[in-house]
N, C-alpha and C positions, 0 to 999 in steps of 0.2 A: 504493499499500498504505498503510495506516494504521498506526502501530506503537502497542502497547497496553500500558499499564503494568500489571505483575502483582504489586505490591507491595501495593495496596490503598491505600484513602483515609488511612491513617495516613501513609505517605511523602508523598502530595501535601499533607496539612497540615502537615507538617515542612517541606518544601520552600516552603509559601506562608510559614509564619511567619519562614523564613530569609531570602528574599526581604524580607520586608517589614521585618525587623530591618535587613538593610543598607541599604533605601532609608531608615529612618528616621536611621539614623547620618550617612548622607548630607547628609540634609537639614538634621540639626540641625548637623551640621559648617559647613555654608554660613549656617546661622542666627545661630551663636553671635557672629560679630563685631560683628553687628547690633545686639546686645543689650548689648555690653561696652561700660563707660561711661555708658550710659542712667541718668537719674535715675528714682527712684521713679514721679513723676508720669507721664514720658515711657513707662516700662513699664508702667504700669497703661493709659494711653491704648494703648497696642499692644495689649495684651491683650482691652481691649474693642472694640477693631476687629479683631481675629483670627477669620475663619472659619474656617480650616485646624485641624485637631484636633491634628496633631502641634507645629505652629507655636504653638499656643496652649497645650499642654501644656508646650512647653520655656519659653516667657515666664513660664508659671505657676511652674515652676519656679526660675526665675530670681529672680523677685518673691520668692519664699519664703526663698529660699537669702540674699538681701541681707538681708529683714526681720530672720532669725537673726542677722546679723552686725551688726546697728545696734546702737548703744549707746543708752542709756535717753532722752537729748534727742532723737534722731533718731527714735526709736519716736513718740515724743509728736509730733513733728512730720509723721511720717505718719498718724497718727489725726487730727490737724488737717485734713491733706490731704482724709481723706476725709469729714471734716463740712463743710468748707466748699467743696470742690469736685467731688464726687461725691454730693450730697447730691438734694434736690428742688429742681426749676425750679416756684414756683409759679405764675408766669403761664402755663407751659406745661400745668400741670395745670387752671388755671381754663378756658384756652381750649379744650383738648379735652374737658372737661367739657360746656362749653357748647355744643359740636359734637355730643357724645353725647345731650345732652338734646333739642336740637332734630332730631336724625335719629340714631335708636336704630338699630344695626346691628352687626354683628360687627366691622366694620373700624372704626367709630368707637369700639367700646369697646376693642379692641385699642390705638387709639392714646393713650385714655384710661388705660388699665391700664399702658403702658408710662411714660406720663410720671407716673404716681401711685407708682411704684417708683424708689427712690434707685439711682443708679447702682452703687453700692458694694455693693447686694446681688448684681447680677449680676457684678461683680467677684468677690466671695467665691465665688460659684458656679462661676466657672470657675478662681480659684484651686484649688477642691476637685477639680478632674478629673485631678491627678497623684495618685501612691501617696504615702500617708502624710499627705496635706495636712491630712486631715482633725484629726488630732491635734493638727497645727502651728497651726491656726485655733482650736481648742479653746485651746490655749497663748495665741495673740494675744489672743483676749477675755480670758483672764486678766490679761494685761499692762494690757488697756485698763482693766478694773476698778479696778487698782491706782490708776490716774490721775483716775478722774471725780471723788473727793472735792475734787481740787484743780484739776479742769477740768471743770465740770459742762456746759459745753458741746460735750461729746463724748458726752452721753447718748442722742443720737439714734442716734448710731454704734453704741451698744450695744445699743439696741432692735432695729436692723437684724441683727446678729450673732447676737443670742439668738433672734429672729424664724426665722432659718433654722437655728440648731442645734435649736431646738425641734423643726423639720421632720426635720430628719436624725437625731434621737436620739429619734424617734417610738416608743412602745412598741412598735409592729410590728417594728421594725428590732432591738429588743435581745432577747439571748440571755442567760436564766437557766443559770446553771451551776453544780454542786457544787464548793467547792474544799475539797481534803484532802490528806492527806499526800502523795499520788500526782500532785498537780498541778504543773505547770513551777514551776521555782525561780524563774523570775523573777516569776510572778505570786505565788508566795509571799511573796517578799520585798517586794512592794509591799502584800501584807496587813500585813506588820509596819508598813511605812512610813505607810500610810493610817489606821491604826488610831486612831482620835481620841477613844474614850471612855475603854477602857481599855488603857492601853498594853503592847505585847509587848516584852518586855525582851530576849528571846533566842528562838533556835530551839526551845530543848527548851520554852520556854511556847507557841509557836506551836503546836506539836506536841500539847500538851494539851488545844488548843482545838480540833483540826481532825480528830485520829486516833481518840479514843476513840469507842466505839459510841454513848455517849448525847450527842456532840457533833455540830453540824452548823455548816456555812456555805455561804452561797451569795451568788453575785454575778451581778451585770449586766453582762454584754460588748456591744460593738457589733460588727459585721464589720468595720469601718474602723479599729478599735484594738483587736485580739484578745487582746494581750496585756496591757490596760490595765483595769481594775477600773473600773466607773463610781460603782457603789454595792455595799457588802456587807452582809449582816446575819449575827451570829453567834447560834446557837442553843445552849441546854443542854436537855436532855430531863430531865425531874425527875418525882418523884412529890411533888404539892402544890406551892403557890406560894412560891417564896423571897423572903426578907426580907432577904438579905444578897449583896453582889457576891463578898465573902470566900468565902463557904460554896461559891458556883459556880466560882471560880478556885483553889480549895484545891489546892497541890501535894499529891499522895499521898491525894486523897480517894478513895473505894470508887466503882470504875466500875459505872453502872446498865445492866443489858442494855435495850435500846433498847425492845424490845418489852413491857417492864413499866411504861416512864413513861406518864404520864396527862396530862401537863403539858409544853407546849413554851414555852420562855421567851427572848423576845427581848431579849438583854441588851447587845448592841451593834449600832449601826446608824451607818456611816461614808460620808458623801459622799466620793469620791476626787479629783474633778476641779473644781478651784478655777473652771475656764473654763466650767464648765457649772453655775454657781449659778444659782437662779431657775429651772430645770429640773427639776422633781421626779420622781424615781423611785421613792422611798420607800413611795407608798400601792399602786403596783403589785409592788413588791417584797413587801410582807407579804402582800398576798393572794394571789399566786403562790405563796410558801413555805408558806403554810397549806393551799392546794390540794394542793401535792406531797407536804407532810408527812401529810397526811388520806389520801392515796394510798396511801403507803409505810407507815404507822402506824396502822390504824385506832383502835387503842386510846388515842389522844389525845383529851380531851377537853376541855381548857383551853388555850387561848392567850394569853399575857400578858406583858407587857414588864417589866424593871426597870431602869428610866428614871434619868438623872440630872433636877437641877434646877440647871441651870447657873449662873443670874444670882441664885439666891434670898440669898446674902448680900449681893449687891450691893442688891438691891431692899429689903433690911432695912435697912441702913445708911441708904440714902437717905431713909428714913422714920422716923428715930430710933427705929428699934426695936432691942430686943435679943434675940436668938435662944436666947442662954443655952446651958448644958450640959444643961439637963434632957430626956429623950428627949421625954415626953409635950409640953413646949413645942415644942421643935423640929417636931415633928408638926404642932402646930396652927397653927403660922406656916406651915409649907409648904403645907397644906391651904387656909389663907386665902389663900396668895399664888395658887395654882394656881386656885382657885375664883372669886377677888373681885378681882385684881388685874388692870386692862384696858388694853389700849394705846387710843390715841384713836378708833379705830374700833370700841370696843367687843368686840374679840377678845382672849382670854387673852394677857397680858404674858409669859408663858414660851412660848419657842419650842418647846419638846418636847411642851408640851400642845397648843399649835396644832396641831402635826404629826398627834398621835396620835388628839386629839378628831375632827379635820377627817376622819379615816379611819375614824370611827366605832366607836373604842374609848370606853370609859369609866374614869373615876378609880376605881379598885377599893382601894386602900389605900396609905398612906405610912408608910416605914419610917425610925426613927432609926438612926443607925450603922451604916448599911447599906454606905457605902464609905469607909472610911477611910484611902483613899490620901490622899498630899497633895493631889492635883487633887481629891479629892471633897470633902474637909476644905476646901477653900480656896473650892472653889465654893457648897456649899449645906451645911456643917457636917457632912455626911456622910450627909444624908438623901436618900434614893431613893423611886421612885414605882413602883407596878404599874399601868398600862394594861390593862384586859381585852379583849379582843377576841371579845364573846359573839357568835357566828355568828348567834344568831337575832334579835340587835338591832342587827346593823351598820349596816342601811339605815336605820333609825328613828333612831338615834344620829346618823348623818352629816347627816340630814336634819334634824334640830333644830338641828344645830351651822350647817349651810351657812343655815339661814333666818334664824338672828339670834343666833348663838355661845351656843345654850343648852348646858350643859355637863352631860351625864350623869357621874354618880357614884353611888357605894354611899351608903348610910343612914351608915354609919361614917364615911366621908370626909367628908360633909355634918356631921356632929357634930363633927368635929374642927375644921371650917373655921368653926362657928358661936362657937367659942370665942376667937376673937381680933379684935379691932376692927382696921381698917386704914384706910387712904385708897387712893383710886383713881390707879392710876397712868397719868400723860399720854405716858409715853417712848415713843418709837418704834424697835423693835429690828427689824434687818434682817439679811438671811443665812439661808443653811439651816444649821440645826443640826445636830449630830451626836448620835444619840438613843440 
């Protein structure tokens, strides 16, 4: 006689999960004494040599916990170990390449590919198999980036981590979500903390930016970091193109019904994760937000930024120029800086300009006294810029910029820039701007 279960597949699944959990706990208990007291190089060797899923996950967790408890000196040693001991073996690369060239096949190619990939890449993949590891690896790269200026020998390690993170944070894995007053409190707290352009000083101020019908906020999230925004954009719905951030953020302003707006103003874009520097999300963000806004509000006709000019005063001082307090002179200096100040490779000196022009925007207008906050005055004397995303011209503008850094600009901005003589800047600015 065969006994039959009458409780359905749910019970069987529960029992299977229960048995799996018991087995995993027993396996973990047996494994833990073998890991205790091991050095980081020993643990990494164990992880790279592990074939079992459970033992591998436990070793990975042990490594990540050990790293989290390290002091700065030990972390530097860990990164030096990755650079020196888990890098490429040039001899193995040359030998396997020669074999592949002499006898091309799937097997000889696999041997070459294995030799051509540093062991630290596989180590990072195996570390990433445990829950929460992705965020820890992003933090690990942030720690690494802080060391590279003094330790350039670590740059290959960063290249490998950036390569992996670029794959893991591919656009296909990102989720665009609106952030509003009903969003989880921990997400709202991070919007306050990560805002890098126009500081949010209170919960009341945050509410004014995300709750009214003429305000929007969108952020990219990754499934492995569901409560951590990667980048977010704040949008004001207006009638006409604004010339001042004070007007947009004014407390007690009159709210505009969203359906009456004809313009969407991207007035703040903030990158949130320092460990993802160099992995750009902003170009995808703006394009998707424009598409979503067009779908929800067909009356919108104009898409424009109100952007800072973060290093204008530094550039002016470095060239023994004086921007003064005359609004017209300030605008001319800013227009000249954006249009004519270049880096060594011929791209614009201004990081914000590089971002928007690379996305296909054009320089539409320049405004004096547009940001009179302490930060705005310190960076640019209060000057701000409108970059216009003309949907009919985005592709053409992008191609012109990509092909030779051609800057699309309105006739008005070109006239402003022509009024100031200046020099080409040969400085090299790095990093992701807040926009």
